C-alpha positions in Angstrom: -26.1 17.3 88.9 -24.5 19.5 86.0 -20.8 18.4 85.4 -18.9 21.9 86.6 -16.6 21.6 83.6 -19.3 22.4 81.4 -22.0 25.9 81.9 -24.1 27.1 78.8 -25.3 30.4 78.1 -23.8 33.8 78.7 -21.1 34.9 77.1 -20.5 38.3 75.8 -23.3 40.6 76.4 -22.3 43.0 73.6 -20.3 42.9 70.9 -16.5 42.7 71.0 -14.7 43.3 67.5 -11.8 45.6 67.4 -11.9 48.1 64.7 -8.9 46.8 62.7 -11.0 43.1 62.7 -13.8 44.8 61.3 -12.1 46.4 58.5 -10.2 43.1 57.7 -13.5 41.3 58.0 -15.2 43.9 55.2 -12.2 43.3 53.0 -12.4 39.6 53.5 -16.1 39.0 52.7 -15.9 41.6 49.8 -12.7 39.6 48.2 -14.6 36.4 49.0 -17.9 37.6 47.2 -16.0 39.0 44.0 -12.8 37.2 43.4 -12.8 34.4 41.1 -13.9 31.0 42.9 -10.2 29.6 42.8 -8.7 32.6 44.1 -11.4 33.3 47.1 -9.6 30.3 49.3 -7.0 33.1 49.7 -9.1 35.7 51.8 -10.8 33.1 53.4 -8.3 31.4 54.7 -5.9 34.7 55.9 -8.9 36.0 57.5 -9.9 32.7 59.1 -6.2 31.8 60.9 -5.1 35.5 61.7 -8.5 36.6 63.8 -8.6 35.4 67.4 -11.7 33.6 68.0 -12.9 35.9 70.8 -14.1 38.5 68.1 -17.6 38.2 68.6 -20.5 40.1 66.9 -23.6 40.0 69.2 -27.2 40.3 67.0 -30.4 39.8 69.2 -28.8 38.2 71.7 -27.1 35.5 69.1 -23.4 35.6 69.5 -21.6 35.2 65.8 -17.8 34.5 65.6 -16.3 36.4 62.7 -14.9 32.9 61.4 -18.7 31.6 61.5 -19.5 34.7 59.7 -16.4 33.9 57.2 -18.0 30.1 56.7 -21.3 31.8 55.9 -20.4 34.1 53.7 -18.7 31.3 51.4 -22.1 29.2 52.2 -23.8 32.1 50.6 -22.0 32.1 47.4 -21.9 28.3 47.1 -25.7 28.8 47.0 -25.9 31.4 44.3 -23.6 29.6 42.2 -24.8 28.6 38.8 -22.6 26.2 37.7 -23.9 22.6 36.8 -24.7 20.8 40.2 -23.4 19.0 41.6 -20.4 18.5 39.6 -20.0 22.4 39.4 -19.9 22.7 43.1 -17.8 20.0 44.1 -14.9 18.6 42.1 -15.8 14.8 41.2 -19.2 15.3 42.4 -20.7 14.5 46.3 -18.4 11.5 46.6 -18.5 8.7 49.4 -16.0 10.9 51.6 -18.6 13.9 51.5 -21.3 11.8 52.6 -20.0 10.3 55.7 -18.8 13.9 57.0 -22.2 15.4 56.0 -23.6 12.0 58.2 -20.7 12.6 60.7 -21.6 16.3 61.4 -25.3 15.9 61.7 -24.6 12.2 64.1 -23.0 14.9 66.5 -25.8 17.5 66.3 -28.4 15.3 67.1 -26.9 13.2 69.6 -25.2 15.9 72.1 -28.6 17.4 72.1 -30.4 13.9 73.0 -27.6 13.8 75.5 -28.5 17.1 77.1 -32.1 18.1 76.3 -31.1 21.6 76.9 -31.8 24.8 75.0 -28.5 26.2 75.4 -26.8 23.2 74.6 -28.7 23.5 71.2 -27.6 26.9 70.6 -24.0 26.1 71.0 -24.5 23.1 68.9 -26.1 24.6 66.2 -22.8 27.2 66.1 -20.5 23.9 66.2 -22.6 22.4 63.0 -22.1 25.6 61.3 -18.6 25.1 62.2 -18.1 22.0 60.8 -20.6 21.2 58.5 -20.6 24.5 56.9 -16.7 24.8 57.1 -16.5 21.2 55.2 -18.6 22.7 52.5 -16.7 25.8 52.3 -13.5 24.5 51.8 -14.7 21.8 49.1 -16.6 24.3 47.2 -13.2 26.7 47.3 -11.0 24.0 46.4 -12.5 22.7 42.9 -8.8 21.9 41.1 -5.4 21.0 41.4 -4.4 24.9 41.1 -6.4 26.0 44.0 -5.0 23.1 45.9 -1.6 24.5 45.1 -2.8 28.1 46.2 -4.5 26.7 49.1 -1.1 25.3 50.4 0.8 28.4 49.6 -1.9 30.6 51.7 -0.9 28.3 54.7 3.0 28.7 54.3 2.1 32.3 54.2 0.0 31.8 57.4 2.7 29.8 59.2 5.3 32.7 58.0 3.3 35.3 60.1 2.3 33.2 62.9 6.1 31.6 63.2 7.6 35.4 63.3 4.8 36.5 65.7 5.4 33.1 68.0 9.2 33.4 68.3 9.0 37.2 69.0 7.2 36.1 71.9 10.2 34.0 72.9 12.0 37.1 73.7 9.8 39.8 74.5 7.2 37.4 76.5 4.5 39.4 75.1 1.7 38.4 72.8 1.5 40.4 69.4 -2.0 40.2 69.3 -2.7 41.0 72.8 -4.6 44.1 71.7 -6.8 41.7 70.1 -7.5 40.0 73.9 -5.0 36.8 73.6 -3.5 36.1 76.7 0.6 36.7 77.1 2.3 33.2 76.5 2.6 30.9 79.7 5.7 29.5 80.7 5.8 25.9 81.9 9.2 24.6 83.6 11.1 27.4 82.4 10.2 27.5 78.8 7.9 30.1 77.1 5.1 28.6 74.8 4.2 31.1 72.4 0.7 31.7 71.6 0.1 33.5 68.6 -3.7 33.7 67.6 -4.3 30.1 68.0 -2.3 29.1 71.1 0.6 27.2 72.0 -0.6 23.8 71.4 -3.1 24.2 68.5 -0.9 26.6 66.7 2.0 24.0 67.1 0.0 21.2 65.5 -1.3 23.6 63.0 2.1 24.0 61.8 3.2 20.5 62.2 0.7 18.6 60.0 1.5 20.9 57.0 5.1 19.8 56.6 4.7 17.2 54.3 2.4 19.6 52.0 5.2 22.0 52.2 7.8 19.3 50.7 5.2 18.5 47.8 5.3 22.5 47.0 9.2 22.1 46.9 8.6 19.7 44.2 6.5 22.1 42.1 9.2 24.1 40.3 7.3 27.4 40.4 6.5 27.5 44.1 9.7 26.8 45.9 10.1 29.9 47.3 6.7 29.7 49.1 7.8 25.7 50.4 11.1 27.5 51.7 8.7 30.1 53.8 6.2 27.4 54.9 8.4 25.1 55.9 10.5 27.8 57.9 7.6 29.2 59.3 5.9 26.2 60.3 9.6 24.7 62.2 9.6 27.8 64.0 5.9 27.3 65.2 6.6 24.1 66.4 9.5 24.9 68.3 7.7 28.0 69.6 5.3 25.9 71.0 7.3 23.8 73.2 4.5 21.1 72.9 5.4 17.4 72.6 2.4 17.0 70.3 3.4 19.6 68.2 7.2 17.6 67.7 5.3 14.4 67.5 2.8 15.7 64.7 6.0 17.3 62.9 8.0 13.6 63.0 4.5 11.9 62.1 4.4 13.7 58.6 8.5 13.3 57.8 8.1 9.2 58.8 5.1 8.7 56.6 6.9 10.3 53.8 9.7 8.1 54.6 7.6 5.1 53.5 7.6 6.2 49.7 9.9 3.9 48.8 7.6 1.2 50.3 4.6 2.7 48.9 3.8 -0.4 47.1 4.3 -2.9 50.0 1.6 -1.1 52.5 -0.6 -3.9 52.6 2.1 -5.8 54.7 3.5 -2.7 56.3 0.0 -2.4 58.0 -0.4 -5.6 58.9 2.7 -5.7 60.5 2.2 -2.5 62.7 -1.4 -4.7 63.7 1.0 -7.5 64.7 3.6 -5.3 66.6 0.5 -3.8 68.7 -0.8 -7.4 69.2 2.3 -8.8 70.6 3.2 -5.6 72.5 -0.3 -5.8 74.3 0.6 -9.7 75.1 3.9 -9.2 76.6 3.6 -5.5 78.3 2.7 -5.4 81.8 0.2 -2.7 80.8 -2.1 -1.9 77.9 -0.8 -1.3 74.6 -2.0 2.4 74.8 -0.1 2.7 78.0 3.0 3.5 75.5 1.2 7.3 75.3 2.4 8.0 79.3 6.2 7.4 78.1 6.4 10.4 75.5 7.8 13.5 76.6 9.9 15.3 74.0 10.2 18.5 75.8 10.5 17.5 79.6 7.5 18.9 80.8 4.6 16.9 78.7 1.3 15.6 80.5 1.3 12.5 78.5 0.3 10.2 81.5 -2.9 12.6 81.3 -3.4 11.6 77.4 -2.9 7.7 78.5 -5.6 8.0 81.1 -8.0 9.3 79.0 -7.7 6.8 76.4 -7.6 4.3 79.2 -10.7 5.6 81.1 -12.5 6.1 77.6 -12.0 2.5 77.2 -13.2 0.9 80.2 -16.0 3.0 80.2 -17.5 2.0 77.4 -20.7 1.1 78.9 -21.3 4.7 79.7 -21.1 6.4 76.3 -21.6 3.9 73.8 -25.5 4.9 73.3 -25.8 8.7 73.4 -22.7 9.7 75.1 -21.7 11.0 78.6 -21.4 14.0 80.0 -20.3 13.0 83.5 -16.6 12.0 81.9 -15.1 14.3 84.6 -16.1 11.9 87.1 -13.9 9.3 85.7 -10.8 10.7 87.7 -8.6 13.7 88.0 -8.3 16.0 85.2 -10.4 13.7 83.5 -12.6 17.1 82.0 -10.0 18.4 80.0 -10.4 16.0 76.9 -7.2 16.7 74.9 -8.2 13.7 72.5 -10.0 14.0 69.6 -11.1 10.6 69.2 -12.4 10.7 73.0 -14.3 14.0 71.9 -16.1 12.1 69.1 -17.0 9.4 71.4 -17.7 10.9 74.6 -19.7 13.6 73.1 -21.5 11.8 70.3 -21.8 8.0 70.9 -20.6 5.1 68.9 -22.5 6.4 66.3 -20.6 9.3 65.8 -17.4 7.6 66.8 -17.5 5.3 64.2 -18.7 7.8 61.2 -15.6 10.0 62.4 -13.2 7.2 62.4 -14.8 5.9 58.7 -13.4 9.6 57.5 -10.0 8.5 58.0 -10.9 5.0 56.4 -12.3 6.4 52.9 -9.5 9.3 53.0 -7.1 6.8 53.0 -8.9 4.3 50.9 -9.4 6.9 48.3 -5.6 7.6 48.3 -4.6 4.2 48.1 -6.7 3.4 45.2 -5.9 6.4 42.9 -2.2 6.0 43.8 -2.4 2.8 42.2 -3.5 4.2 38.8 -1.9 7.3 39.0 1.3 8.7 37.2 4.4 9.6 38.9 3.7 13.1 39.4 -0.2 12.7 40.8 1.3 9.6 42.8 3.9 12.2 44.8 1.0 14.6 45.6 -1.1 11.8 46.9 1.8 10.3 48.8 2.0 14.0 50.4 -1.5 14.3 51.5 -1.8 10.4 52.8 1.6 11.6 55.1 -0.7 14.9 56.2 -3.4 12.7 57.2 -1.2 10.2 59.1 -0.1 13.3 60.9 -3.2 14.1 61.9 -4.0 10.9 63.3 -1.2 11.1 65.6 -2.1 14.9 66.5 -5.5 13.5 67.4 -3.8 11.5 70.4 -2.5 14.5 71.9 -5.1 17.3 71.4 -8.9 18.1 71.1 -9.3 19.5 67.6 -10.8 23.4 68.0 -12.4 25.7 65.4 -8.9 26.7 63.6 -7.7 23.0 63.6 -10.5 21.7 62.1 -10.6 24.4 59.9 -7.1 23.1 58.9 -8.5 19.6 58.4 -11.5 20.1 56.3 -9.2 21.8 53.4 -7.2 18.8 53.6 -10.1 16.2 53.0 -10.8 18.7 50.0 -7.5 18.0 48.8 -7.8 14.7 48.8 -11.2 14.7 46.9 -9.6 16.7 44.4 -6.4 15.0 43.9 -8.1 11.4 43.5 -10.7 12.6 41.2 -8.1 14.2 39.0 -5.4 10.9 39.1 -8.5 8.8 37.8 -9.3 11.3 35.3 -5.8 11.5 33.9 -5.9 7.6 33.9 -9.2 7.2 32.3 -8.1 10.1 29.5 -5.0 7.8 28.6 -7.1 4.6 28.3 -9.8 6.4 26.3 -6.8 8.1 24.0 -7.2 6.5 20.6 -4.1 5.2 18.9 -3.3 6.9 15.5 -2.0 4.7 12.9 -0.3 5.3 9.6 -1.1 3.1 7.2 1.2 3.0 3.8 -0.4 4.3 0.6 -2.1 1.5 -1.6 -1.4 0.6 -5.1 -3.4 2.0 -7.9 -5.6 -1.6 -7.4 -6.2 -0.2 -3.7 -4.2 -3.2 -2.4 -1.7 -2.4 0.8 1.2 -4.4 -0.5 3.5 -2.7 2.2 1.7 -3.9 4.9 1.0 -7.6 3.3 4.9 -8.1 3.0 5.4 -7.0 6.6 2.8 -9.4 7.8 4.2 -12.1 5.8 7.7 -11.3 7.2 6.7 -11.5 10.7 5.0 -15.1 9.7 8.0 -16.7 8.2 10.3 -14.8 10.7 10.0 -17.9 13.2 10.5 -20.7 11.0 13.5 -19.1 9.2 15.3 -18.7 12.0 
């Protein structure tokens, strides 16, 4: 019997595209194809995070979201790129992190279709594959160096300002500014308005919360302080207007990660100490250690018990999903169809292989940051630490939300920035080691003998004995 919460096929029978969105898409596509590569990230991200998902173009029965068209546009430019491959397309070449992301996206595509064996699922999963595989390659291509990295964070700051202003206005007007594009008015939970914007209350809040460490890094770049202040203000406004515990947890997790900066050389001890703490709690608590999730409520109306139940059921039903995932997870308990945990999503939709590959993305990202930090100078070290804090904030967010298209497209630029930052940190180290040391020798005498040098050596030789 097919799960009641899942239906494939159908959708919009015809194109649903607002004229303003169509004009914006044309402008964005032209700019993506004509601007210098380092600047093309600006129109790509601005269009991606200001156009609602509901805008769709139907061609011969195929539904194309505007976001998918943007990704395909970047991929077309990447295919036409005439630089030296693969280094020209990706900073540092196709590295280990790139490989595991590609394997994860391919594994998710294959296993979900083996699980369902359904033509409609094949169509949907191909769309998801374009968003995951194509979205990552697009971000990796458009962020080739540190300058593009800084520009990416500035664009995120602009997006937070726009979305933050719109979400704050919803708190007073109870009307969504983007309602003319098909967005719903903000819902009210326990007497509090949860602003929507274009991404939704929870997704918008998490999108802003994970960016705090990057905006704080931007503050240390003197020419970017205005953008950093704007980004911090906009992101804070989005988190506040979303009125969601996951958003605030993500916001706090980024600051918590930055707080370990003084202990950066002792993180191995910190990590093992955290493992020992969790094991100890698991042994002395009445429930499992992951039941602590049920106790988190920062807004007074959180469904934290549901988050705990998802993790608990996923662990207890390991036998159901480990091979090819499990499409009947809704039968595990009340409301279990709502997979608001990205790690659980990776497990039940892709099985153990896809889940392992997804965890490996974080392992290799943290590993690359740690290795590069050890050999980086202070300037690169702070950037790497902020990227690590951002990545940690994403880990925390994974336990409270499933990553939809917009959140994945904010996660992929982070991975691309990690690849760029770690590569450039290693390049700086290599250049400093290989740089020759210039030594000025004294002029020789008439017979070609360097007397001052010989005298200096003799002086050093006799000095210990003369003392």
